[in-house]
N, C-alpha and C positions, 0 to 999 in steps of 0.2 A: 766610940762611934755607933750607932744601926744609919743605914740608908736601902734605898734599892739601886740595883742594878735594872743602869737606862742603859747601857752597853754592854757588848761580849765583842771582844779581836779573837778568842783563845788563848794570849796571854797577855792581855790586860783588859780590867776592866772597870768601866767609868759607873761612879755612883755617886747619888744623889742623896745627902740629908734633907731631912722634912722642910731645914731652913732655907735649901737650894742650892748649897754650895755643891760643886762636883769635886770629884776626886779619884785620880787615875790611879786603880788599887789590881795589884799582884793577889794571887793565889799559894797560898803555901803548902808544899807540895803533898802532903799528907791527903786533901784533897784528893788527888790524881789516884792513888792510891782503894780510895774507898770503893770505886765500884769498878773495875774493868774491861766491862759490859759495855760502859758509858763515854763519849766521846767528849762531851765537855761537864765537867763537874758542879758550873752556875752558868744560871740560863739570864736572859732580861726577864727582868721582874720577882726575881730575888731578893729575899729585904737580908739583908746583910751585916753582921757585927764587924767593926774594922778599927783601927787602929791604925791614925792618920796625924798629919801634919804637912802643911806651907801646898798644900794641893796634890800629894801623894799618899797614898795606904798601905795598906796590907788586912786581907779579910782572913779571919780565923776563925767565923765562924757563918753558917747558913744555917737563916730560921729555916721552921718547919713549912714545906710549901701548902698554900689552901689546895692548890689544884696544878694540874700539869698537863702542856701535851705534846705527843714525844712522835717521831719518824722513825724507820731504822736508819743511821747512816748510810750516804748514796752509798760510800765507797765500802764500807763494811755493812753487810744487810744485817748482822746478828751481833750489834752494836745498835744502843741507843739514841739515837740525839733530840733533849729538849728543846725544842723551838720557844717555850715560852712560858712564865707559872705566874699565877694568882692572878686570875683571867676571870674579867665575868664572865665573854662570848666568844667568840670565835667567827669572825665574819668573812667569808671566803667571796676572793672578787672574781668575777671569771668572766668570759666571752661570748660568745660565737661565730664573731669572723675577728678575725685581726688582730690576737692569733685566736682562733677555736681550741675552745674547756671539753674536753670530753667529759659526758656525764661519771662515769669512772673513776677521772684525780677526783670530782667533787665530789664523792661517794665515799671515795678513801677519807678524806676529811673530817666527813659529816660520822661518819662510824669510830674514828677516833678520838674524837668531841662525847661521842655522843660515850663511849666507854669512860671517859673521865670524868661523865655530867656537867660535861659545859656544854651550855645555849649555844646555837650556833643558825649566821645566817648566811645564807646565796644571793650576792648579788649581782646582776649583770650588766657588765658594761657595755659602752658604746652601744647600746642600741639605733643609733644614729646611721653607724656603719651596713645594718643589715638590709640590704635589698634584694634580699631574692625570699620570694614566697615559702620555701622552704623551711629555708633557717627560722622564718617571723614566727612557721606554725611550732618549730622543735623548741622556740624562746617559749614560745605558749605554754607547751604540752608540759617542758622540765620544769616550769614556775609554778604548773595548776600541780604539781608533782611534791614539789615541796612542800607547797601551801598547806597541799592535803594531811602531810605528814606531820603538821605545826612546826614545821619551820620556816621562817619568817625567808620570801623569796621576793624580790621586783628589781625593775630593770633601772639603769640610768643608764644617760649621755650627760655630758659635760658640757660639750658645744653645745649641746639642744636644755642644760639646766634643769634637765630632766630628771624628778627626785632624789634632788641633788638634799633638798630637807630631807626627807624620809631617809636621810644616811643620814644627814646631819645627828637627830630624834632619835634613832639608833645606838651614836658611839654616846651622845649624852650619860657626864657622869657614868660612866662605865671605863672600863678597863681591856680594850678590846685586840687580838691579834686577828689584825692583816694579812692575810696571806693567798695565794695564788701565785698562777702563772708571769713570769717576765713578760712585760706588753699589755698586760689587761687594764691598765692606766689605775692601778692603787695609786700610785701619789699624784697623778691630775685627780680623780677622786679628792683627795687628800687636800692639794691647792686650793679645789673648787670650794671648798667650805670652811678652811685653815688657811688662808691667803699668806697669812706671816710666817708660816712654815718654812712654805717655798723649798717643794723637797726637790727635787735634782727630777726631771723628767725625761726619759729614755726613747728612741724611735723600735720600731718595727725591721728589722728585715726585710731587705726586698725580694733578698734570694729563700730566706726560710719562711717566711712570715710571721714569723714569730720573734718576742721580745727578746729586745737584748739587754743583760743584767744593768742595773743602775745601783740598786742598794745593795754593798756589799755586808754588812754587816746587820742584823737584827736591831733596833735599836725603839726607846721608846719615848715619844713626844707626849709633853700634855696638851691639852686641844684648851684654845683659849673662851669655848663656851663650857667647858665642867669633864672632869675623864682624862683619858688617855689612851692613846692607839701604840700598840708594838709592831711596828713596820717590819717586815722582812724581807730578803730576798727574795726574789724569786722559784717558786719550787718547781724543778721539772718532774719529778715523781716525789711519790708516795708511799713509803714501805708499810705494813701493818704490824703490831706487835702488841702485846702481850692479851691475844685473844683468841684462846683456841678454838677448832675449826668445829667441834662439836658445838659450842656454845653464841657460833656465830648470829645465829636467826637471833638473841636478846636485845642483839644493838638493830634491829631493825626493825625502829617501829610498826610500821606493818607488817609485819612476821611474827611480831612475839603479841600484837593482841589478837593476833587468830590462831597459834599455836597450841592452846589448851585444848582446841573442837578433835586437834589431828588424831587418830586413830590408836597412835603409837606414842609413845610418852619421850620415846627415844626418833620423834622422825626429826630424819633430816632437809625434809621439805626439797627434797631431789624428783624420786620415783618411787614412792611411797603411798601404796592404795591407803585413802579414807586421811590424806592427806590436805588441811583444809584450807592449807599457803597455796598446794597448788590449784584447789580449786578455785579462789578467789583468784589466781590471777587467768584462769579460763575463761572466770565472767567480768574481767575485765577491772576488776577492783584491787589490782597491784600492777603498777607499772611496768611494763615488760623489763625497761632499761635498771630499772632498782634491780629487778633479781635477777637481770646477767650481771649486776655487780655483785651478789650475792653468792653466784655461783661461779663467777671470777674468782672471787674471794676465798669462799672457799678450798677452789683445787690449790691456793693458793698457799692459804695457812696449810695443810696439806702436806702439801710436798713441802713444806717448810719446817712441819713439827719431826723432832729427832726421837726415835723410841730406843 
């Protein structure tokens, strides 16, 4: 039989057949040995072949992935952890207040999506909780920055029903990975546009002003208006993989579009003379926040590079 992995616990996998039947499956040991630098041999979104009966089964083949999105494992930076596979887009849910999502975190996910040629969007939730002029200005600047480089970005509010229809249109008839910090309102947003899913909604810690985890494992849910979402546990950090330091600029659209005008072919856009990227930065054509992310990622990749 063939099916789609809709939940992964690391030991068991829920596999749904095209007819809607769900089997609780295990995997054969050989999968665990194929890539010793990978923490999870099977991810939500994988198409698999399995033998099953009476609601249980054994997965024996993983079909070729159309794409996937990964990060370094939280406790083993040199290991890969596949978050989801065979997706149409990655939708980052962020917030400016309660909790605050840093632009660096957003840029990390955008970079990874760009590396694997996966379209991405940034949705700033909880707009109703922004009361400070400085926070409102930051929101406008970030949305402008992302929209300028052709990354869809808009704000939402569940309590005010702001732009929830726009989110619904974004997700309709697509397989979307939904990711972000705990507490940014991923579940509340999904429940707003698909109430029947009734996802568990978490709370914000009064002490840390950060979200408390409600989603334990990644899970794929079918949307009543077409398409599916893969809801992920709140991600605290997002380590970079599969990018060479000298190639980093290719994955920043605003840098990639200008690098051919640099004086030197091997320009790293840091302190070289005749750098078109630095000129654009000075002229206000590149957002300082994005360039800061570029420098941070370059230093990180350089430090992690093993010679």
